[in-house]
N, C-alpha and C positions, 0 to 999 in steps of 0.2 A: 405681203408675207409669202415668200416662195419657199417651199419645202425642199430639203436636200434630197435629190433623187439620184441614186447611183445605179440602181438595177433597171434592166429593160427586159420585160417579159415579152416573148414573141407572140404573135397572133394565135398560132396553133396551140401554144401552151395555155393562153387565156381561154380559148375555146374549150379545151379538155377540162380545165379547172372549173369553169362555169357548169359544165355538164355534170361532173362529179358532185359539185356542191349542191346543185338543184336536186339530183337524185338522192344523195345522202342516205338517210334511213327511210325517206318517203317511199321509195320503190317497194320496200318490204311492208309498209304499213297499209297499203291499199288506199291510196289517196281518194277520199270522197265516198267510198263504198258504204261506210257506216251511216252517212247522211242521205246521199242521193240513191243508194241501192243500185238497181240495174241501170239507172241513168247516170251513173258515176262517170262513164266515158264522155257523156255530153258535158258534164261539169268540168272534166279535165280539159276538153277542147276550149271551152269558154275561159277556163282558168289561164290557159296559155295566152289567149288574147289579152286578158286583163293584166297578166304578168308582164307582157311586152309593153303595154301602155304605162304601167307603173315604172318600169325601168327607164322609159323615156323621160320621166320626171328627174330621175337620178342623172341620166345622161345630159339633160339640159344644164344642170348644175355643174357637171364635169366639163362640159364644153365652154361654159362661161369662165371657169377657172381651171383649166386643164393641168396646171402645175400644183394644184392644191387638193389635198384629200378632204373628206367631209369636215374634219375638225378644223382645217384651215379655212374652208369656205364659211363655216359658221362664224368664225372670228372676223372674217372679211366682211360678211354681210351684216351681222348683228352687233359688231363691235367687240372689243376685247373682253370686257367682263361677262356679258351675257353669252357670247359665243364660247368663251372658255368653259363656263359652267355647263352649257349644253353639250359641248365636246366631251366633258368628263362623264356626263350622263350616258353618252353613246359608248364610251369606253367600258363603263360598267355593264351596259346592255350587251355588248359583244361578249363579255366574259360570262354573263348569265346564259346567253345562247349557247356558248361553248359547253357550259356545264349541263344544260338541258340535253344537248345532242350526245354528250358523253353518257348521260343517264339512259337515253334511248338505246344507244349502242350496247352498253353493258347489259341492260335488261333483256334486249333481244337475244344476245348470246347466251345469257343465263337461262332464259326460258326455253329457247330453242335447242341449245346444244350442250351447254356446260352448267348444269344445275348445281353442281357441287363446288364450282369455282367461285370464291368470294369476289363480289363485284368490285371491291376496292382494289384488289390485285389486278384485275382486268383493266380498270380505269387507269391505274398508275402506270401500267405497262404501255397503254395507248398514249398517254401523255408524254412519257419518256421518248417514244418514237417521234411524236409530233415536235417536241422540243429539239430533238436532234436534227430533223429535217429543216426546221425553221432557223437553226443556227447558220444554215447555208443561205438564208435569206428567202425572199419571195421567189427568186429564180429557182431555188432548190425545190420549193413546193410545187411550182408550176411545171418545172421540168419533170419531176416525178409523176405528176398527174398525166402528162402526155405519154410517158412510157407505159403506165398502167392502163391508159385509155385504149391503146391498141389491143391489149390483152382482154380488157373488159368488153370491147365491141365484138370480138370474135366469140367470146364465151357467152355473152348475152344472146347474140343472134342464134348460136348453136342450141342453146337451152330452149329458146322459144320455139325453134323448129322441132325439137324433140317433144316439147309439150304438145304441139299441134299434131304431130305424127302418132305419138304413143299415149297421149292423155285422152280421157273421155270428154271430148269436146262437144258441147251442146249449145250451138248458137241461139237456140230458142230461149235460153235463159236470159238473154238480153231484152226479152219482151216481157210485158208490154212497155213500149217506149212512152215516156211521159205519162205513166199511169196516174200520177198525182199532179200533173201539170208541171209548169216551169218553176213553181215556187221552191220546191226542195232543191232544184238545181241551182237557182240563184242564191239560195241561202247557204249552199255548200261553197259556192264561189266566193261569196262575200259574207263575213270577213275571213272565213277559214282558209280557203285556197289562195286568196289574195295575199294573206300574210304568211302562209306556209305552203309551199316553199318560196313563192316568188318575191314577197316583200323582204325576205332575208337577203336578197341581192343587194340591199343597201350596204352590206359589208364590203362590196366591191367598189364603193365610192372611196374606200381607203386604199384601194389597190390600183385603180386605173391610172393614176399619175406615175406609177412605176412601170407602165407598159410602154411600148414603142411610141416615139413622138409623132403619132398619127391619131389624134383624138377621135376623129370621125370613124376611122377604120376600127379602132378599139371598140367603139360603141356598136358598130355593125357585127363585130365578132362576138361580143357578149349577147347581142340579140339572137344571133344564130344558135349560140349555146343554149339560151333559154328555150327557143323553139324546139330544138332537137330533144332536149331533156323532157320537155312537156309532151312531145309525141311518144317518147319512150314510156313515160308514166301512163299515158292513155292506153297504149298497147298492153302494158302490164295489167292495168285494171280490167281490160276486156278479157284477158286470159284468166284472171282470177274468177271472173263471173262465169265464163263459159265452161270452165273446167271444174271449179269447186262449187259453183252455185252462189247466188246472191245471199241466201240465208246463212250459209256457213261462212262466207267471206265477211258478211256484216257482223257476225258474232265474234269472229276471230280478231285478236289484236294484231296479228301478223298474217294477213291473207296469202301473201306470196309464199310463205313457208308451207302453208297447207297445199297450195297449188302445185308447187314443185315437188313436194314429197309424194304426190300421188303418181308420179311418172316413173315407170320401171321399163327399161329397155332390155328385154330378155333376161338373161342371168348374169350378164357381164357389166351392167350399169344399173345398179339398184339404189345408189345413194347420190342421186342427182342434186339433192339439197345441199351438198358441199359447195355447189356454185353459189348458193345464197350466202353462205358464210363469207366467201371471198368478196362478193358484191357488198355485203354489209360492212366488212372490215375496210374495204377501199372507200366506200361512201362516207362512213363515219370518220375515218382518218382525215380525209380532205375537208370535210365540213368543219370539224373541230379545228383543223389547221388554219382555215381561212378566218374563222372568228377570232382565234387567238392572235393571229398576225394582225388583224384589224385593230384589236385592242392595244397591242404592243406599239404599232405605228402611231395610233392616236395619242397614246400617252407620251411617246417621244416628242411628238409635235407640240403637245400642250405644255410640257415641262422643259422644252428646249434641249432635249438630250440628243446628241449627235448619233449615238449608236443605239438603235431601238432594242437590240438583242439583250441589253441589260435588264429589260423588263420580263424576259421570257420565263425564267425560273420563278420569280415572285408571282407573276400572273398565272402560271400553270398551277402554282400552289393554291391561289385563290379559287381557280376553277375546280380543283379537287375538293377543297373544303366546301364549296357551294354544292357540288355534286353529292357529298356525303350528308349534307343537311337537307336535301330535297325529300319529297314525299317517299316514304318507304314502300307503299303499295304501288304496284304497277298501274292499276286501274285509276288510282287517285292521280298519279303522275300524268297519265294520258288525258284524264278529264281536265286537269288544270291547263295542260298544253293545248287542248282543243276548244275549251269553252271560256276560260278566264283570261289567259295570256293574250289571245288574239285581240279581244275587245279593249282591254285596259292597258296593255303594254305595246303590242305590235302596231296597232292602228295609229296611235299618236306619234310613235317614233319612225315608223316606216312610211306613213302617208301624211299625217298632219304637219309635222315640222318641215319635211322637204317641200310640201306645197307652200307653206308659209314663207319659207326661204325664197322660193321663186317669186312670190308676190312682192315681198319686201325688196328683193334685188331689182325686180322690174320697176317698182315705184322709184327707187333710188336712182336707177339708170335714166328713167324718163325725166326726173327732176333735174338731174345733172345736165342732160341735153338741153332742157328748157332754159336753165341758167346760162349755159354756154351760148345758146342762140340769142338770149337777151343781151349778154355782154357784147357779142359780135354786132348786134343791131345798134346798140348804143355807141 
């Protein structure tokens, strides 16, 4: 089964989309500080390595069937009935992740900047923009990501330099290193950091077939995107700790907001945290867009619909309804996202099933070769 592919995303667009997707709201949440404290930078470095290895699992499936998305590979390897059901599970999973990220995004804006703005209004506005861009296809989303990536790179580098120059930087707050040994670091990497944000790259198994007809180059581009975004997260965590301190950062739901709000450059630049709003909006937009596109493409493949855009509005409605029925409390929402979802949802779908697919495909391939060899011998 070969999927209908009309779009061709360029390498530089794929790279920028991966970077934005991986950063998402993660850059504001202080990845790993709550668990590994001052060793969070070590956890982030290890997390990058683990994330790259995990993506190689997805890459292996893609290279085996470069014309098929994940839903197509599932049906190819597992057979039509089982593969179709698993594909439907992944479509629902992508919609759920889109709703979770929409919740993260709106809560961050509400707590940090717009406390009086109803989150349903913010969520609806964001979804409308995502729908509009996705009507232009994946090329529209990827092309937009590259335009904003240039702006983001300049803005982020400038902001970090200003933090170092004008913030109260205390490098000693990174010490003592490994105060409680490696165990907290490893526990932060697995399963939390493995599944968020790196395991979420499974959404790109729905997109790689829409990239240029150079599968290996596409894989390398995505790997570079993961590496760069992981290093950006590491630098951000280090800045959170050396400027705000590990105690404040660990207690805060959004450490980067605290860090950036402490920087004042004379009397002409006292609201540097507006940068955080822009970073948050861009990251949230592209992450929600990727998940929604993955669900739309998956559904089109499963139901044999030639135009995936027909699913955009119904699926966006599902995302909004799911968003509205999620935990009302911010702390409860974060707790579910950090403690429950990684173990019982992310690990099976991000790691378990892809590994099982590789094993089954390997066994089937070997059996086929043995049969072919036996027939040739006879």
